[in-house]
N, C-alpha and C positions, 0 to 999 in steps of 0.2 A: 420214613424218607427223612433224611439229613437236609442241612440248610443249603450243601453243596449241590443236592441231588435237586432241589425245589428252584434252583435258579438254572437248571438245565434249558428250561424253557425261555429261552431270550427274548426282548422285546421286539427283536425282529419277526418272530412267529407271530406275535400280539399284532404287531402292525400289517402282516400279511393278512390275518383274518380281519382286521377291520377294513382293508382294501379290498378284500375279496367280497365281503359282505356288502359295501357300498357299489362295487362293479356288479353284484346280483341283483340289487335294487335297481339300480339304472337301469339294468336289462330287462328287468321285469316290467318297468315302467315304460320302456321303449317297446318292449313286446305289446303290451296293452294298448298302447296310444296307435302303433300300427296295425295291430288286429280290427280295432275299432274303426279305423280310419279306412281301411280297403273292405271290412265287413260295410259299412255304409255306402262306400261306393258302389259295392256289389248290388248291393238292396236298391240303391236308386238307378244303376245301370239295368237291373232285372226290371225294375216297375216300368223305366222308359220304352224298354223293349216289347213288354207285353201290352201298353198302351199307345204305342206309337201310330196305330190306325185310328184312335180316337176321334182327331179331326176329320179325317176323312169320312165316317162315319156321321158325324155331326152333319156335314154339308150334305151327304147324299140322303139321310132320313129326314133331317129339320127343313132343309131348303129346298124340298122337292116338293113343291106346289104350294108353297109360303116364301115369300121374300122376305129379308130380315131388315127391307127399308119400306118407309110408307112412300105414299104417293107424291108427297113433297121433299122426299130424298132425305128426312130424317130417319133415325134407326127405328125398328119397330121393337120398343122395349117390353111389349107384351111377350111378342115372339121368345125373346131373349129370358124373359121371367120362368116361361114356361120350359124352356130348355136347361136352365140352371136346375129348377125343382126337380127334372126328370134326372139329371145327370148327379146331382148330390143325392138323391135316392139310391143311387149305385154306389156313389163314390163322394165321400163328404170333403175329402180333400180337393179336388179339382176346382180349378176357377177358369171361366171362358171369357176371352176376349176378342172383340171384334175389332180388326186392324185395316186401314187403308193400305193402297201400296207403298207407301211411304214409311210404314211402320206406325202411323199415328192412332193411338187408340180413339175408336168411334164409340164403343161402349162396352161397359161390363157391369153385370150387377153387385158384384163384391164391392167396386170402387164406391157406389154409394153408402156403403158400411164403413170404409175404410177410416180408422182413425190416425193416418199419416197423409202426409203430402203426396198421391199417387203421381208414378212418372207421365208424362203425357205422349211418350214415344217409346218404342220397343226396336234393338237394334234389328237389324234384317238379315244380317250376317249368317248368325247361328241358324235362323229359322230356313233361309236358302240352303245351307250346308245340310240341315235334317231333311228337307223335301229331296234333295240332290241325293243323298244318301238313301232315301226310303227309310230314314228311323233306324239304320242297321247298326249306326256308330253312336258311341256315347257323347252326347252334345247337351250343354248347359245353355239357357238363355236367360234374358233380363227376367227379373220378377218386379213387375209394375207396382205393386203395392211396397215394396222394399227396395227401393233403387239403390243399385250398387252391389245387390245380391244376385247369385245365378242360381237357376233353378232347372228341373228336368222337365221338358214339354213335349207336346206334340201340336203339330201345325199343318195346315192344309190350305192351299189356295181356292179361293172361291171366284166366281164370275156369273153375277147375278143381276139381271136388269138393270145393264150398262155399267154396273159398279163390279168394282174389281178389288180384291184385299186378300186378307189372310184371317182364316181363324185360329187363334195362339190360344192354346189351353195349358195352363201351368197342372202339371201331374201331383206335385208337391206342395199342396198351399199351406195355410196357417193351420189347419187341423192337422194335417199330415205330420207338421214340425211338431207339434204338442205331442200326438201319440208317439212320435218317432223319438223326442227327447224323453219320453218318459221309459220307453222301452230300452233306448240306450242306455239311460241311466241304470236300469236294472240289469241289463246286460251286462254293463261295465263291471256292475257290484259283482256279480256272480262270476264273472271272468276273472276279476281279480282277485277274489278270495280264491276261488280254485288255482289260478296260474301261480298265485303268492304261495300256497301250500305246496305245489306240486313243487315249484321254483326251490322253496326254502328246503324242502326234503332231498330232493335231488343235489342240489348245490351243496348242501352240509355233507352228503357223501362223497361228492367229487370234491369240495373243499379240503375234506380229511386226507384223502388220497393223494391230492396234488400236493398239499402242504407239507403231509409227511415224506413224500417223493422229493419236493424241493430243498426241503430243510435235511435230508439224510446225510449230506456229507457234511453240512454246518454242524450236526451232530457229532459226527465223528472228529471232525476238528477240535470241538468244545472239547470233547473228551480226552483228544490228545495233549491238549494246552493243558488240561487239568491234571495231567498226570506230569507234564513238563513242570508246573507249577509246585506239586507235591514231591518234587525231589529227583523224578526219574528222567534225568538229563538226557538219557537216549532215546526218549520217547520222538518219533518223528511220523509224519503223514504218509503213509505210504502210496505209492504210485500218485502224487501229486498232479501228473500232467491227465490222469483220466478223473479228475474231479471236476465237477460243475463249477466249482470257484478255484481255478488251479492256480489264478495269480495271487489269491489268498494263500492256497496252500504251499506255493514255492516260496512265498515271503515268510512263512512260518517257519518252516524249515530252514531257511536261509539266516532268520534271524536266530534260531535256537544254535545253529552252527557258529555264529558270531558270538553267541553269549558264552557256550561253553568253550570256546577258544580264548575269548577274553578272560573268563575264569581261570582257564590254564594258564594265561599271561600273568594273571593276577597273583596266582599262587607260585609262579615262579618269581616274579618280582619280589613277592613277601619272602620267599626264602632265600633269595640274593640280598634282600634288604637285610636279614637277621643275619646271614653270613658276613656282610658288609659291617654290621654294628659288632657283631663278635670278634671280627678279626682288626676294626680298628680300636676297639676297646684294649685287645693284647698289644697293638702296637704303641697305643698310648700308654699303655701300664709299664711296659717293659722299660721304656727310658726315662720314665718319671720314676720308677722304683730304682732304678740307678741314679738318678740325680740325687733322690731323696738318701740314697745309702751312703754315697760318697759325702754328701753335706753335713751329713750327720757325724760322719767318720772325722772330717776336717773340724767340726764344733768339739768332738768329743777329746780328740787326738792332737789338736791344733799343737799344743807346746811339745809332744813328744815326737812329732814329725819331722823328718828332715826337709829341708828347702826342695829337694830332687822329688820326695815324695807328694809333697803339697804342689808342686808343678804338674806331677803326672795325675793327681786327681782332678785337679782344675781342669786338666786338657781331657780327661776323660768327661766330666761334667760338660766341658763346652761341646763336645761333638754330640753327646747326646741332646744338648738343647737344639743344637743343628738338625739332628734327626726328627725332634718332635716337631722343630719350626717347617721343616721341609712336609714332614705328614699333615701338618693343619693344613698348610699352604695347598697341598694336593688334593685334599678333602674340599678345601673352598671352591679350587678351581674345577673340580670334576662336578660339583653340585650346581655351578653356574651353568656348565656345559648341559649337563642333562636337563636342567629345567630350561634350558634354549634361552638363556639370558645372553648368549654369547652372539654376536652377528658378525662373520667375517668380513672384513674390509680389503677387498682383493685389489690387487695392485702389481705392475709388474717389477720384479726384482731379480737381482742376480743368486741363483741358490748356489753357485759355486763360492763367489766371495761368503755368503753365510756358511757354507761348509768350511771354507778356511779357517774362521772366526771361531766355529765349535771345535775344530781339530786342534787349534791352539788353546781353547779354553780347557779342554779336558785331557791333555797331553799330559800336565803334571800328575792328574789322577793315575794316568796310564802308567807312567813311568814309576810310579811309588809300586805298582804291581808287576814291574818288568814285563809289561804288555806293549807292543807295538801299535800304535794308532796312525793310521794314513788317510790320504785322501787319494781315490783312484783317478786318473785322468784330471790332474788339476788344472792343465793349461786351456782346454776348452770352457768357453765362458757359456754356460746355461742360463736362461731368462726363462722365469716362468710366472704366470700369472695367478697370484695365491695373496692369503693373507701373512704377510712375512713373520708376525710376532708368533701367530699359531703353528706355522711350519716350523718355525726355532722350537718351540715347546714340544714338538713331535720328535723333531731329531734328538732334542737334549735327553729326552727320556730314554729313546732308541738305544743312543749311544751309552748313556750311564746304565742302562741295563745290559748291553753286551759287555761291557768292562767287568760288572759285577760279576757276571756268569763266565766270564774267560779266565783260566787259570794261569799262575805265572809263566810266563816264556810265550803266550799266546800272541793272537794278533786279532787287531778289530779295522775293517776295512770300510770305509764309505765311499760309494762309487756313484757317479752321475752317468747317463747315457741318453743321447736324444733317441726316441724311438717314434719316428713319424710326428703327430703333433705334440706329443707328450715328451716329459722328461722322466725317464726312470729312475727310482732313489733306491739304492741296495745298501742296507747295513749288514755286514755279515761279521761273524766271531767264529772263534775256532774253540768255543766253552763247551759245557758240558751237555748241551743239547736239551731237546724238549721230547719226551716220548710222543710218538704218533697219536695214541688215544686221546692225549691231551689237547694237542694242538689247536684243535676247533674252539676250544675254551679258555683260552690263554688271554683273551681280551675282555672276558666277565670280570666285573668287579671282584675284586679280592678270591679271585680262582685259584685253588691250592692245586699244584701240579700235581704231587704225588699224596693222594688221599690216606694213603696207609702209614705217612711218617707222621710225628708229632710235632714236627719242627714246620712251621709255615714257609714256603718259599717265597722270601722276599724278591720283590721285584716284578712277579706276575700278579700284581694287583692293581692299585689306581695308576699306577705309570701307564701301564698298556691300554688300560680301558681310558684314560684320556687321549692317547693317541688314536683310537678307534672313533672316538668322538670326532676328533679334529679332522679324521680323513672324511667322516659323515657330512660335516659341514662344507665340505669341498668337493662333496658329490664323488668320492673315489673310493675306493677299497685298499685294505691291508693284507697280504698274505706273508704267510711263514712257511720256509721250507728249513725242517730240522730233522737231524738224526741224533740220537742218543750218543754222547762222546765225539761226534763229530762236528758239533756246533750248530749254527743256525743263521738264517738269512732272513730278515725283513724288507718287504719290497712293496714300495707304492709306487704311483705314478701322479704326476701334477700336469696341468696343461703347459704347453711350450708358447711363449709369449714372441711373436713374430715381428721382429723389428721392422 
């Protein structure tokens, strides 16, 4: 058995065993106590039923022809002495008391030998109930030798020589208690040992079956978790709704799905990071190599180059410095957007005026390529509620990208149109277009449009990725409609500002 198999029995099973054993012990103790209580009660009730007429027999036999009172009205103690000796010869646990009509104890032989202060009176309510029921019901009465305690008894009224009262006989006296305590102790010992052994045997069998059944699903889940931990990412708990611990089973499946999904995302992000590093390295290396080459040429051939050549070389160097600076700026800008360090400051502004400014800014670049750059619907003033600097950056990237991919003689149009509570912004060009299968990926970082070419398509990189991040900050989306060699249209919406 390896270490992983040893841990198959979880702490939960051990705790279930401890709880089960404690429950069994508690039930066993309760069983013994309840059994003893009702057994003792049954014994007392049986004794009382069997001896219910003892008091009547005493009156009928002992008081017939002999009075329990002397001529002076005092109790005939000799008669009672003979009575107690006769009765104790039959049953040593019996205690006989002579009561008056109010329940006052007139005499009893046992009181002369009592080591406690005896009661002087007995409650007549249980006696009257016993007499009325003829001893058919289980009734406890006062114990004169132990005030406050209740004992089984027999009672009967007497009327002799003008005296009335009750013969009150305790059926479970001191001797009965001593014998009963000894027997009860032995009974409890035998019952306890027997009940404990039987209970432990049956409890062990039932406990094994119960814990095996209760932990069946837990063991299956544990095995599934171990498989997942060992690399089987497809391991799932089958039919979780039928499990005894449905919530846990479903939670594990959901957690496993989330982990696998996050791993896929992490792998995708890692792949994009690798592509980003590779493409950024390429973009940085190219202008740096150009800069180094022309600067070395200027240093080596400084005296042999004409002024026109020097000016041409310096211009090329300047252009590559601008390209390098722009790339570094885009990287810095995108990193802040991706790290969520940019918080949009939304305010109402005229996107029409902003569009006029951008058209004027890029018109010179468009004219150099013989491209028509115009603003559609320039008369209507459209107000939006957004971050003006971020929207300006997005429009700059889209217009610059459209000019780059539009050939000489083409056209780039920026149009604004109110649609309900939004303003729709379209940037349309007549350029080379984007293949349909590549359109869903053009907003990824440095996604190459044509993976079969060795030359990376400039423009479908950080520029559009930055635009996508800006749209996300404004809780809107940007879509592209494009056909190869027929141009492209980028569309997004911003909430209109109502004056």
